[in-house]
N, C-alpha and C positions, 0 to 999 in steps of 0.2 A: 504494500499499500504505499509504502513511503516514498517508493519508485514512481510510483505512477502520477505522488504528489507534486516529485520536485519535478516530472518532466511535465505536469500541468503548470506550473510557476515557469517556466523554461521557456513555455510558447507565448508568453505574453511579453518577452523579452522584447522582440520589434517595435511593439509599440511604445515602449520607454527610449527606445534607440531613435524613433521618429522623434519623440519629444513633441512634447503637446503646449504649447503657451498658456491655454486658457485654464490647464491644472495648473501650471507653475503659477499663477493667479491667484489659486484657489488655495496653492498650500503656502504662499504669502498670509494670504489671509487668517490662514491659521495660525502662522506663526504668529504674528499679531496678539492674538488672542491666546496663547502659550506662553508669551512672555510676563502677560499678567498675574499670572498666579506660579511662577518660578521664581523664587527669591534670592539668586545669586548663580553667579558660575561652580562656584565650587561645590555641587550636588553632584554626585551618579546619575550616569542617565542611559538609559538603554534604549533605542531605536528598532522595532520589529520591520523587517522588511521597509525595503529603502529607496523601490522602483528606477529610475532613473541619476538617485541621487542629489536631489533640488534638495528636498526638504534636508537630507541629513548634512547639506555641505550649510543648510542656515544654522539645526542644531549643532553644530560643532561651532559655529562662532557665538552662541550662547554657554554653552559647557564644556570646557577643558577635557572634563573624564565623560565620552562620549564612545560608546560601544554601538554595533550593529548587529543582529542578526538576519543573514540573507541567505535562502538555501538553494536558490537561482544561480548561478555558474556567471551567466551573461549580464543579469543586473549588478555582480562584485565588480565587473569589469566597468562598468559605465561608472559605477562610484570611484573605482583607483583614478579614472582621469580627473575627478572632481579632488578626491583627496587619497593621495597615492599611501598616505601613514593611518588611516582610517583602523581601528580594530574591528575587524568585522569576522564573522564567526557561521562559517558555510553549513549550518544546520534547518533542517526546520524547529521551530520552536520547542516542540515536546522534547527533541535529543538536546534542548542546552543544558547545562549545567552549570551555577555559579555559586561558588561557597560565600559570597556577599550581596546585599542585596540592595536596589537600585533606588533614587528619593526619584525619579522620574519616568514613565514607563512611554512610548509613544507607539502608539497602535495604528498610525494613522492610512485612510483609506486601505486595509487590509481584511477588517473581519469579513466583508464582503464576500471576500476569495476566502476562507478557509472551512474547511470540511465541518469542521465541529466548529463553533466558535463560543457556545457558553465552554468546553473545553478547555479550549485556546485562552479564555477569561482567567480561569483557577490559575490556567499554567503561569499567566502573568501575576495573577496575584501572591505566587508563592514567591515572584523576584521581587516583590515592592517592599522599601522596609515600613516600617508602623509610620502610618500618617504617610507616606508617599502618595505620589497623584498618577494617576493611569490618564492618558489622554487617547479617546477614543474617538475616528471619525469615521463616517458610514454614508453612501449616496440616501437618498430623504424617497420615498417611491410615492408622498404625497406632497411632494413640492410642487409650488403654481402652476407650473411650467406643464408638470404630469397631470396636474387634475384639469387644466385647459385642453392637454390632447385628449386626455379620456372623454371629454363633455362633448368635444369635436366630432370623437368617433375617430381617432388616428390609432390609439389603444385599446385595447381587448378587456385591459385592468390598470388597475394603477401599478402594480405590481408586474407588470410587461415588460420585457427586456428590450430595452431601442439596443439596435446596431451596435454602438458605443460599448453598453455592457457586455455584449455577446464576445467585442474584440476583444477586451479586458479582462475576460473569465471573471466577472461575474457568478456567484454562485445564488445570493439573494438579497432583495434592496429590503429596504430597512425603512418603518415607519419610528415614530419617537417613542411609542408603547411597548415595540417588540425591542429596540435596544435597553429601555431599562426594565424590560423582562430578561432580558441576557442577562446583565449586570446584573440584575438579584440573585438569578440562579447561581451566578457564579461567586457572590459573597462578596460581590461592590454591593458599593453605595453611590451614587451620583450626585456633588456638592452642585455641578450647575451646570447643564445643559445648553451650548449657543446654537443659534444657525447661520451657517456659510452658506450667502449667496441669493438672496430674494430674486430668483431669476424668471420674470416673467414669459419671456419666449422661449425660442430652441436655440442652440450653441451657434445654430449656424445665424440664426439672427442677433444674436448678441452682438457674436464676433462682427458683424458691419456695421453696429454703432461704437467699434473702438475702447481702449483699455480702460479712458477714461471709466467709461458710463459704468463697464462689467465692474472696475474696484467701485462704483459709488453705490451698485447692489450688491456687492460684499458684504458693504456696512448696515444695509437698510433692513436686512435680516435677521438681526442678529438676536434678536429679542421676542422676535418670532420663529422657531424653528421651524414647526411644524409646516410651514411653506414654504422654508427653503429645500436649495437642492442638495445639503449638504447637514451631516448633523456631528456637532461635536460635542462629547460627553469628558467630563472631567468628574473622574470617579477615583475613591479609594477601601481601604480595605473594612467590611463593616466591624470585623471584629479583630483585636490584634491585643 
């Protein structure tokens, strides 16, 4: 099963090789929010899944002690182009072992890809120090643009995969309630939940409006996550 999972993840690398400016804008917005909850560079941090390495590059500017878990060798090659000396563990999350805990864990745009999201969150909880924080982002199937698409008859259901979802290997889309439920089952308590990108139109239409407009809409949805393209949960362990 591990070999099949790694092969699945390797199949997504071409998407990261091409790059996606819209994804990078979203990552920048994620980092704007992350900075509010992180109280200094002298903390130990771990990112699970590096994609193109863009999020890792921004996290490395925030944390001197940053490690990465990345099962796909193709993604690690992309990461090394940005950060040649980063500590990167080429294993699946369930096979990773660490003697010491982390203050901050970053599970950004990953939970929608994994086979068992609750098991993954439980594993992350074992790596988290008491009072540490886990940042979890996921695509929201109840976003404003998907609601419109459903009403227009373009989507058979709110959780119908778009072509991009299929291309990047999504196994599920989230609602706020589902993300809260998965965290709860994993023994995590969400301390805050933010919206990322109030997206009123399709991605192609938003691109035509330009970066400045897209950035503005990234900010507009912060406090109405139910309508945003992505959800960002900030969670901690329930008991320690």
